[in-house]
C-alpha positions in Angstrom: 147.8 -110.7 -17.7 150.2 -111.6 -15.1 153.4 -109.0 -14.8 156.2 -109.4 -12.9 158.9 -106.9 -11.6 162.5 -107.5 -11.1 163.9 -104.4 -9.5 167.9 -103.9 -8.6 169.7 -101.4 -6.7 168.7 -98.2 -4.7 165.4 -97.0 -2.9 164.7 -94.9 -5.8 164.9 -97.4 -8.4 162.2 -99.4 -5.4 160.3 -96.2 -5.7 160.0 -96.2 -9.4 159.4 -100.2 -9.3 155.8 -100.0 -7.1 154.5 -96.8 -9.5 155.1 -99.2 -12.3 153.3 -101.8 -10.4 150.4 -98.9 -9.3 149.5 -98.2 -13.0 149.6 -102.1 -14.2 147.2 -102.5 -11.3 144.7 -100.0 -12.6 145.4 -101.5 -16.2 144.3 -104.7 -15.0 147.7 -106.9 -15.1 148.2 -108.9 -12.0 151.7 -109.0 -10.4 153.6 -111.8 -9.7 156.5 -112.3 -7.7 159.9 -112.6 -10.2 160.4 -116.2 -9.7 157.0 -116.8 -11.3 155.5 -117.5 -14.7 154.1 -114.1 -16.2 153.2 -112.9 -19.2 156.1 -109.5 -19.0 158.8 -108.7 -16.8 160.0 -105.8 -16.2 163.7 -105.7 -15.0 164.2 -102.5 -13.3 168.4 -102.0 -13.8 171.1 -100.8 -11.8 174.7 -99.5 -13.1 176.9 -98.2 -10.0 179.1 -101.3 -10.3 180.1 -104.2 -13.0 178.6 -106.1 -10.6 175.0 -104.1 -11.3 175.5 -104.8 -14.6 176.1 -108.1 -14.3 173.4 -109.0 -12.3 170.5 -107.2 -14.2 171.8 -108.6 -16.8 171.0 -111.9 -15.1 167.9 -110.6 -14.5 166.7 -110.8 -18.2 168.1 -114.4 -18.5 166.3 -116.0 -15.4 163.0 -114.8 -16.5 163.5 -116.4 -20.1 164.4 -119.3 -18.3 161.2 -118.9 -16.0 158.6 -118.2 -19.4 161.3 -118.5 -22.7 158.0 -116.5 -24.5 157.2 -113.7 -21.8 157.3 -109.9 -23.1 160.3 -108.6 -21.2 161.7 -105.0 -20.6 164.6 -103.3 -19.4 164.4 -100.4 -17.6 166.5 -98.2 -15.1 169.9 -96.9 -14.9 171.7 -98.9 -17.1 169.4 -99.4 -19.9 169.3 -95.5 -19.5 173.0 -95.2 -19.9 172.9 -98.3 -22.7 170.4 -98.8 -24.3 172.5 -100.3 -28.0 174.2 -102.9 -25.4 171.3 -103.8 -23.0 169.3 -104.4 -27.1 171.5 -107.2 -27.5 170.7 -108.7 -25.3 169.3 -112.5 -26.3 165.3 -111.9 -25.4 164.7 -108.4 -24.7 162.2 -107.4 -26.3 161.7 -103.2 -24.5 164.7 -101.3 -23.7 162.9 -98.2 -21.4 164.5 -94.8 -20.4 164.1 -93.9 -16.8 162.2 -90.6 -18.1 159.4 -93.4 -19.8 159.4 -95.4 -16.5 155.5 -94.5 -16.2 155.0 -95.4 -19.9 155.0 -99.2 -18.6 151.5 -99.3 -18.4 150.0 -98.3 -22.1 153.0 -100.0 -23.5 152.3 -103.4 -21.9 148.8 -102.8 -23.0 149.6 -102.0 -26.0 151.7 -104.9 -27.2 150.0 -107.8 -24.9 146.2 -106.7 -25.1 145.5 -105.8 -28.4 143.2 -107.7 -30.2 143.9 -107.3 -33.8 147.7 -107.8 -32.9 148.7 -110.6 -31.3 151.8 -110.5 -28.9 154.9 -112.5 -30.9 158.3 -112.9 -29.6 160.3 -111.0 -31.8 164.1 -110.8 -33.0 164.5 -107.4 -32.8 164.5 -104.9 -29.5 162.7 -101.8 -29.4 164.1 -98.3 -27.7 162.0 -96.1 -25.9 164.0 -93.5 -24.5 163.2 -90.0 -23.5 166.3 -87.4 -23.9 166.7 -87.1 -19.9 168.4 -84.5 -19.9 165.7 -81.7 -21.0 164.2 -79.6 -18.2 161.3 -81.4 -16.7 158.5 -81.4 -14.7 158.8 -83.9 -11.6 156.8 -87.1 -12.0 155.3 -89.1 -9.9 152.6 -90.9 -8.7 151.0 -91.9 -5.5 151.7 -96.0 -4.0 149.7 -98.5 -1.8 152.0 -101.1 -2.3 155.6 -101.8 -2.3 156.7 -105.0 -3.1 154.5 -106.3 0.3 157.0 -104.2 1.8 155.7 -102.5 5.4 158.2 -99.1 4.8 156.9 -97.0 1.8 160.0 -95.5 -0.3 158.4 -91.9 -1.0 160.8 -90.0 -4.1 160.5 -86.8 -3.2 164.1 -86.0 -5.7 165.4 -86.8 -8.7 168.7 -86.3 -10.6 171.6 -85.0 -9.6 174.0 -81.7 -10.3 177.1 -83.0 -8.9 179.8 -84.3 -10.9 181.6 -86.9 -8.9 184.5 -89.0 -11.3 183.4 -92.5 -10.4 179.5 -91.8 -11.0 177.5 -92.7 -13.7 173.7 -90.9 -12.3 173.5 -87.6 -13.6 173.9 -89.5 -17.4 170.8 -92.5 -16.3 169.3 -90.0 -13.3 169.7 -86.5 -15.3 169.8 -82.9 -13.7 168.0 -82.3 -9.9 164.3 -81.8 -9.9 162.2 -81.6 -7.3 158.6 -82.3 -6.5 156.3 -80.0 -4.8 155.6 -79.7 -1.1 151.7 -80.6 -1.4 152.1 -83.1 -4.1 155.0 -85.2 -1.7 152.7 -84.4 1.9 149.4 -85.9 -0.2 151.7 -89.2 -1.2 152.9 -89.3 2.3 149.1 -88.9 3.1 147.9 -91.9 0.6 150.6 -94.6 2.2 149.5 -93.8 5.8 146.1 -94.5 4.6 147.4 -97.5 3.1 148.3 -98.6 6.2 152.3 -98.1 5.5 154.3 -97.6 9.6 157.4 -96.3 7.8 157.9 -93.4 5.6 161.8 -93.5 3.9 161.9 -90.4 2.4 163.7 -91.2 -1.0 166.4 -89.3 -3.9 169.0 -89.5 -6.0 170.6 -86.2 -3.9 167.8 -86.5 -1.3 169.4 -83.6 0.4 168.9 -81.3 -2.8 164.9 -81.5 -2.2 163.9 -78.0 -3.2 166.9 -76.0 -4.2 164.8 -75.2 -7.5 162.5 -74.1 -5.3 163.9 -72.2 -3.3 162.8 -74.1 -0.3 165.3 -76.1 2.4 164.6 -79.8 2.6 164.6 -79.9 6.1 161.2 -77.0 6.7 159.6 -79.8 4.0 161.1 -82.7 6.8 159.1 -81.1 9.5 156.0 -80.4 7.5 156.0 -84.3 6.5 156.6 -85.2 11.0 153.1 -83.0 11.5 151.7 -84.8 9.6 148.5 -87.4 11.9 148.9 -90.9 11.6 150.5 -94.0 13.8 153.8 -93.8 11.6 157.8 -92.8 11.9 160.4 -91.3 8.9 163.2 -92.6 8.2 165.8 -90.6 5.7 168.0 -92.8 2.8 170.9 -91.9 2.3 172.2 -87.9 2.6 175.1 -86.2 1.5 177.0 -84.2 4.3 176.8 -81.1 2.6 173.3 -81.2 2.4 172.4 -81.6 6.6 172.2 -78.5 8.1 171.8 -77.4 11.7 167.7 -77.2 11.3 167.4 -81.2 10.6 169.8 -82.4 12.7 167.9 -81.0 16.0 164.8 -82.0 14.5 166.0 -85.3 14.4 167.1 -85.0 17.5 163.9 -83.7 19.3 161.0 -85.0 16.9 160.4 -88.8 18.4 158.5 -89.7 14.6 161.7 -89.5 13.2 164.0 -91.9 13.0 167.6 -91.3 14.6 169.5 -92.5 11.8 171.4 -91.1 9.5 173.2 -92.6 6.1 176.4 -90.1 5.3 178.3 -91.2 2.6 181.7 -90.7 2.9 183.3 -92.5 -0.2 187.1 -91.5 1.4 188.9 -89.9 4.1 191.8 -88.8 2.4 191.3 -85.6 0.9 193.5 -85.9 -2.5 191.2 -89.2 -3.3 188.0 -86.7 -2.4 189.6 -84.5 -4.8 190.4 -86.7 -7.4 186.5 -88.4 -7.1 185.1 -84.1 -7.2 183.2 -84.8 -4.0 182.4 -81.1 -2.7 183.5 -81.8 0.9 187.3 -82.5 2.9 187.9 -85.0 5.7 187.0 -82.2 7.9 183.7 -81.2 7.2 183.2 -84.3 6.8 184.3 -84.8 9.6 182.2 -81.0 11.2 179.0 -82.6 10.1 179.0 -86.1 11.3 180.5 -85.4 15.2 177.9 -82.5 15.3 175.0 -85.0 14.4 176.3 -87.0 17.0 176.8 -84.6 19.5 172.9 -83.8 19.0 171.0 -86.4 18.6 170.9 -89.3 21.4 171.5 -92.6 19.9 172.2 -91.8 16.2 172.6 -94.8 14.4 175.6 -93.4 12.1 175.9 -95.2 8.5 178.4 -94.5 5.0 179.5 -95.8 1.5 183.0 -95.7 1.3 184.9 -96.4 -2.0 188.7 -98.6 -1.5 191.0 -98.8 -3.8 190.2 -95.4 -6.5 192.2 -94.5 -8.8 195.9 -92.9 -7.0 194.3 -94.4 -3.4 198.0 -94.7 -1.9 198.7 -96.8 1.4 198.8 -93.7 3.2 195.0 -92.4 1.5 193.2 -95.2 2.8 195.1 -95.8 6.4 193.8 -92.0 6.5 190.5 -93.9 5.5 190.6 -96.2 8.0 191.3 -93.7 10.5 188.4 -91.8 10.0 186.2 -94.3 10.2 187.4 -95.8 13.7 187.2 -92.2 14.8 183.6 -92.2 14.1 180.5 -94.7 15.8 179.3 -96.1 12.9 177.2 -99.0 12.8 177.2 -99.8 9.6 180.0 -99.3 6.1 178.9 -100.4 2.9 182.3 -101.4 1.3 182.7 -101.2 -2.4 185.5 -101.7 -4.2 186.2 -99.1 -6.5 184.7 -100.5 -9.9 185.7 -98.5 -13.3 182.5 -97.0 -15.3 182.7 -96.1 -18.9 181.4 -92.3 -19.8 183.2 -91.0 -15.9 186.1 -88.8 -15.5 187.7 -91.4 -13.6 187.4 -94.1 -16.4 189.9 -91.9 -17.9 192.8 -92.3 -14.7 194.3 -95.7 -14.9 193.0 -98.0 -12.4 196.5 -98.8 -10.6 194.9 -100.4 -7.5 195.4 -104.7 -7.5 191.8 -106.0 -7.3 193.8 -108.4 -4.3 194.7 -105.3 -2.7 191.2 -103.8 -3.2 189.8 -107.3 -1.5 192.2 -106.6 1.4 191.7 -102.9 1.4 188.0 -103.9 1.9 188.3 -106.8 4.4 189.7 -104.4 6.6 186.8 -101.9 7.1 184.6 -104.6 7.0 185.7 -106.2 10.0 186.3 -102.7 11.5 182.9 -102.2 11.5 182.3 -105.5 12.3 183.6 -104.5 15.7 182.3 -100.9 15.9 179.1 -102.9 15.1 179.0 -105.5 17.9 179.8 -102.4 20.2 177.6 -100.8 19.6 174.7 -103.1 20.0 175.5 -104.0 23.2 175.5 -100.5 24.7 171.8 -100.9 23.9 171.5 -104.3 26.1 168.1 -103.7 28.6 167.4 -101.1 26.6 163.7 -100.3 25.1 163.4 -99.4 21.4 160.3 -99.5 18.9 161.2 -101.3 15.8 158.8 -102.1 13.1 157.6 -105.9 12.4 158.6 -106.9 8.3 156.2 -108.8 6.8 158.6 -111.6 5.7 160.2 -113.2 9.2 163.8 -113.7 9.3 164.9 -116.1 7.3 167.6 -118.3 9.7 165.0 -118.0 12.0 162.1 -118.2 11.2 161.2 -114.9 14.0 159.6 -111.9 13.0 162.7 -109.1 12.4 162.8 -105.4 12.3 164.2 -102.3 12.6 164.7 -99.6 15.9 164.3 -96.0 14.8 168.5 -96.5 14.9 168.6 -99.1 12.5 169.9 -102.3 14.5 168.4 -105.6 12.9 166.3 -106.9 15.7 164.5 -111.0 15.5 161.5 -111.4 18.2 159.3 -114.5 18.9 156.2 -113.9 18.1 152.5 -114.3 16.0 152.4 -112.8 12.1 149.2 -110.3 14.4 152.6 -108.4 15.3 153.1 -107.8 11.2 153.6 -104.3 10.0 153.0 -102.6 13.9 155.4 -100.6 15.4 155.8 -102.1 18.6 158.3 -102.3 21.8 161.0 -104.8 23.0 164.2 -104.8 25.0 167.1 -106.0 23.3 168.1 -108.7 25.1 170.6 -110.7 23.6 173.7 -109.3 21.3 175.6 -111.1 19.1 178.1 -110.1 16.3 174.8 -112.2 14.1 171.7 -110.8 15.6 170.3 -109.1 18.0 167.0 -111.1 20.1 164.2 -108.7 21.3 161.4 -110.0 23.6 158.0 -107.7 23.6 156.9 -105.9 26.7 
């Protein structure tokens, strides 16, 4: 029996998919690409924006276009928040909650491999949904494959205790809960033994790892980089108030730890940040990022920004633009505000017209594009270590990878270099690409 998994959204979702694939393999299922014909399709959804919802629904339609008779499972955050709505999608067989993902193999085994009751597509959709808000123990399993990736995403924490007014995560993922230090170390050792050269630590609110255990995230990271082996460690998105001096110093001093921080900003205006219910203000964000920039050599800095949040005036947007101009961002993820049902912000009138949101997005995108080019140019002639990925660059056909500080690089080379950490010299920089050569 063949199963295809389609993943939308964050790195935590990518890890969740890898866990499900591992369990399915253990039960004898073959994992195939989402574009291939399969007996079952597992859609791991995202609901961050309206576009995410649309893409999740579209994934169901695309899967059924490949095999109309396939069993289709809809899981992830969209499924968790809107199970009844999801159950009405044509051809959908199971809506599976976030807390129930690790039951996927048993579910498919019972449905597809039951000799007493051969699988037959039904009009009705089954909803399997545990209460994600109940007190729970962190559950995860070792993973040795991430859909052909060279990077292993290790989930160390899930859920979130913040109450951002625009965000559905608390409802979709529940309260913050951490994995044990021992299990994290074990899972990372397993990933390294499987050949992964980059370990990315992920979580819904990564920097809060250990708060439910009276432990510090920076102490966990220190233990991880002391694991023996030829690999490097990257942190996924981490909120500014969870970045302490110990973590900054550790990144600065430890070669194994990538000099890269993705620190969500959302807005550079205090009034907007307060309305968003973020737990920091403009000055606090600046203080944390400037401290990191000053301490960590050649830091790669990224952020998320929301434009057009209800009440965002031209003056408020200008404060955001001004803050971004001050800081050496090498990239930004810019989102036009999208109202989400069930959030506090959904009750506020969405009073920023769509054309204004689009213009503000364009302004920030152009600004960071200019900044990124200057930052990349400053690395010309320097030697940097990149991890060669399994997939080649689609345009040039060359090998591709990222430096520790997250500069994308392409190089000429043989397939034998894939999944290797290699030194390259950055020889050519343009707005669209960075070309390196192997030393």
